N, C-alpha and C positions, 0 to 999 in steps of 0.2 A: 330446601324449605321453598315454598311458592312465594313469589311475590304478593303483595297485597293489591287490591284492585286499583288503588289510588297509584301505586308505582308503574301501573301498565302504559305502553305508549299508544294513544289514541291514533286508529287508523280510519278515515272517513272515507266510506265508498260513495260514489255518487252515480245515481240513474235518473233518467227522465221520469220514468213510472215503472209499473210492475207488469207491462205487458210479456207475452209469453213467448217473446224471440229470444234467439240463441244468446245474445249478448248478455241479455238480462240473466238468463238461467246460469251462465258462466259466473257472471258477478255474484250472485247469490248463493252460489254454490261455494266459491271461493270464501266469502263472507262466511257461510256457517262453518267452514273449516278453518277459518283465521285461529291461530294460535292464543286461547284465552289467558294462558299463563303470561304471556309477553304482550299481548295486544288488547286493548278495550275498543271491540267493534261499533262502530257508528255507520248510520246510513242515511244519506239526505236525497231526497226524490222531490223532483220538480211538481209532481202529482201524485197522490199515494193511492192510485188506482190502477186496476187490473187482475188478470188471473192468478198472478204469484204473489198477491199481497200477503196471503198467509205463510210465506216461506221464511221470511225472517224470526229468528229464535228471540224469545222473551228478554234475553240479556242483551239485545242489540238497541243502541240508544238511535231512535227513529225521529228524522226531522222532515216534516212535510214543508217544502219551501212555497207552497200555494200559488204557483204559476205553471200552465200547462205548457208555455213556450219558454226557450232559452232566455229571451230577452226580458221577461219578467222574473225568470227565477233566479238569474244571475247575480242581481245586487243581493237578494237575500243569501245567496250562497255564500258572497264575499263576507257579508256581516257574520254569518254562521261562522265561517272558518276563523275569524278574529275572535269571535266570543268562545269558540270551544279550542282552539289552537292546537288541533291534531298535529301530529309529527308528519304523517303522510296522508295525501288524498290519493284516491285510485278511482279511474273512471275508464270506461271502454267503449263509448260511442264516440265516432270520429268528430262530430261537430262539438261535442262536450269537451272531448280532448283539447280541440283548437281552442275553445272558449277559456280554458282555465289557463292554458300558455298564454292567451293573449292579456289576460288580466293578471298574471304573475307580477307585474309590478306592485299592484295594488294590494298583495298577499304579503303576509310574515316572510321574512327573508329566510328564516328557518325552515319554512315549510319545504318538504320534498314531493315532487310530484311522479307520480307512478301511473302509468298508462298502458292500455293493452288496444293494439291496433286489430280490430274485429274483421277487417275486410283486406283484400290485397289490392293495394292502392292503383295500380297499373290498370286493373280490370274495374275499380268502381269509379275512380276520379272523372274517366271519360264519361260515363253516364250519368253525371251530376249536371246541375244547371248553369254551373259555373266553373268549367272544367281546369281552365286556365288560371283562374283567381284560387281554386283549391288547391292545385299543385304549387302555387306560389306560397299558400298559407302554411302547407306541409314543410317547404323547403324553409320558410323562414320561423317557424313556430316549434317544430318538431325536435330540433337539436336543443330546445330550451329545458324539455324533460329531464327529470333525473333519471328515470328509468321506464324502458318501452318493452312490454312483453309482446313476443310475436308467436305465434300458432304455428308457423313451417317457416322452411327455410327461403322461399320465394320473398315472403315479406320483409325478413332480415336482410335480404340482398338488396331490396328496393330502397330500404331505409337507409342503409349504408351508402350505396351509391348514388342513388336519385336525389335523396333529401339530405344527405351529408350528416347523418346521426353517427355519432362515434361509436364505434363496435363495443366498447365498454359498456356503455348504456343501454345495450340490446340483451334481453335474455330469451329464451326459448320456453314458452309455457304451452304446452297441449291443452284441449279443453279437457276440464275434469268430469269425469263419469262415474256416478254413484251405481256403480254396477249390481252390487247387492239390493239395494232399493228398486232400481229399474227392474230386476228378474223378480222381486216380490210382487210388483205391480203387474208383472206379465205372466203370474203363475198359472193362469187360465186364458190361454190364447183366444183372441177372438177374429173371426173370420166372416166375410159376408158369405151367405149361403148360395148354394149353386155349384155346379161344376165350373170349370175352366181354371185359368190363372187368377190370383187374386194379389193385387198391388196396393201399397200404400205409400203416399207422399205426404210431406208435412212442411208447414212454413207460412210466413208472412205472404198473403196475396197480392204480390207485388211483381212488376216486370224481372226484376233481379231473379226471381226464383224459376222463372221459365215454364210454369205450368201451362201457359197457353201453348206452347211448344209440346208439351207433354200430351195435352188434349189433341193436338194436331195428329199424333201418330195412331191415337186409337182405332180409327176407321181402316187401318191397314192390320189390325190385329183380329184374331177371331172373334165372333160375336158373345162368345163364352166369358171372355177376358174382362176384368172389372178391376178399377182404382177407386181408392177413396183418398181425397186430398183434404188433410186438416189443416184449418187456418182461417185466420181474419184478415181483411185489410181491403185497401181501396180498388184493387182490381176484380172483386167478388162480382160486382154486375157485368162487368165485361167478360168474365170467364162463363159466366151463367149464361149470357147472350151466346157465346161461342159454342157452349154444349148445345142450345136450342138449334142453333145453324146447323151443326153436324148430326143432330139428332141423336146424341149421347146420352140424355138424361138419365138413363137406367144403367149405363155402365161406367159412368164417372160421377162420383158423388162428392159434392162440395160440402165437407163435414165441418161444424164449428171447431174452435179450440176443444180439446179435451182432456182430463186429467188421466183418461184411460187409453191414451196412445201407447204405453208400452206392450199393454196386452193385443193391441191392434197391429204393432209391429210384430210381436212374436207369432201371430197367425197367418201373416203375409208370406208370400212366396220370393217377394223381393221388396225392397226400400227404393224407392226412384228419386232421384236429385238431379232434375232437367236444369239446373241454374245456370244464368248467363255469366254472374260472377259470386264469390263467396271468400270468407275467410276459410273457415272450415266448419260446414253444417252440422250442428249438434245431433241432429237428427240420424246422420250417418253412423255417428258413434253409438248412438242408443240404439239403433237397429242391432248392430254389431253385438252388443251387450246382449240384446234379446235371442241372439241365435239366427238373426236373418240377414242374408246377403244384401249388398247395395250393389246399385247401378248408377252411376254418376258421370255427369260431362267432366272432362279435365278441365273445365273453368270453374270448377267448385272449390276454388283454393287449395289447400293443403291434401285434397283427396289421393293426388299420386303418392304423397309421402306415406299416408295411410295404407294404400294398397301394398306399399313396399314392405310393410311389417306385419299386415293381416296374414291370417292363412291363406295358402291358395284358393282362388275361386271366391273368396268372401268379398273382395272389392271389385268390380269391373268398371274400369274407366273407359267410356266409349263416347264419342262424339255426336253430337245431335245438331243437324244444320237444319236451319229453315228452309234452306234452298230445296231440300230432296231428301235421298236416302241417306240413312244413316246407321251407324254402329249401333247406337242406342237402341234403336228398334230390335236389331237383330240379336241383340243381348237380352231384349225383353222375350222374344220368341224362343231363346234357348232355355229359358226357366222352367222347372218342373214344379207341378203343384204340389203341395205339401198338405196333410191333414195331421195336426199336431195337437196331442192334448196338454202335454206341456212344453215350455219353451225349449228350443235346441240348445246346445252347450254354446257358451258365450265366443264369438269370433272377434272380440276386441283384444288389441295387442296390451300388454301389461302398461305401457308408458302412460295411456290415457286414464287408467284409475284414479279415482279421485286423491285416495292416501298419497300416490306417487305425486301427483301434480299439487297438491295443497302442501305437501312438504316443500317443493321447489318454491312455491310462492312464499310460504313462511321465511324459509332460509334468505330468499332475495329481500323481503323486507327486512327481517334483522341487520342484513349488512348494509340495508341503505340508510337504516337509522343510525347505524355506527359509522356511517360516511365511508363505506368501503364499497367497492365495485362489485357488482354482482356479475359473476361469468355467465 
C-alpha cells in the first residue's frame, strides 16, 4: 500500500535559477525522478527565470526566493526551511553548498544536508578570485555535510585527502542522462550545410569552457570545416571579437542556447569539449547518447573515467595547449564526415542512464533520512 502524501519525506532542492547549465540540468533531472512514493519534492530558486523554467513537473512545490544574489536570497531560504521543515536539502553549486554549510547552526538540528560537487576542486579553486580562502572554506565547511555526491573518482579522492571529508559521507553519482528523451529529440539530425567536417560544442560562454582555445585551432583546419558553439555567457563579446580578428565568422558560429541541441549533436561528426576545468560535462554524455563521438581535454573532469567505459573510439581524450601544437587538433583532423538521416546507435555506458542514477540517488536519500550511511 502506498503512503499518503502527508506521510512522505520532504526533500528541498535549491538552485540559483533555471539557467541552462549542466548543474541545473542534473538537479532538475534528479528532481523529476525523485521517488514520489517516499519523498515530497520541493524546489527553492533564488530567481525563477531561465530557459529550464518549464522542466519542474506540476507536483513540485516551487518557491521563488525573490533574490538574484546569494546574499539577498539566503535569509529567505533560511526562513523557508524553518517554515517547511524538509528532512533533506539538496544543492549542487559550490557557492550555494558553502553558504548552506556556513548557516547550518541557524537551521533545524534534524535537517540533513546532501550536496553534489559539480566541479573538480583542484582545477576549479585556483581559477577563482580567492583561491586560498575558498580552499579554507572547503576544508572547514565540507566535512559538515551529511552526504556529498561526486561525479568521479578524482573528486572523491580530493574530498577525502585534501578536505578531510569522511569516506562514509561520500557517494559516487554519475550525471543522469535521459537517453530515450534525448534520442527522440534527435530523431532528425541537424547538420550545417556544405562539405567538410561539422563539429558541435556547447556550454556556458566562460573561460572555463575553453572556447577561445577551440576558436584558435580553426585556422589550422581545412577551410571547409565548421563548428557551432551553443551557449550564452559573459564571454560572448570577447569570442565574437576573436572570430572577427581571425576571419572565422562563416566557419565558427556562436549560436544561442537551444532546445534542439540533441538534433545538432546527432548531426555532428564530433562533439568538442575544450574545457580548462570541469566536473563532468553533460554535453559529452548527451552527445554519446545521440551516437556522436566526443573529443575532450583531460581537464574535463571525469572524462577519462567516461572513456574507460565507453565503446572504443567513442571518447578521445586529447591535450589542448595554448602554447602551440596539440593532440586535440590532430583528433579533429582524424574525424570522418557523416551524413545521417537518423541518429547513430547510442555510445553512452549504461551506468549514466537516468534510471540507474536516479535509483542510486533515491537509495542514498532513503538511507540518509534513516540516519544510515550511504556507501
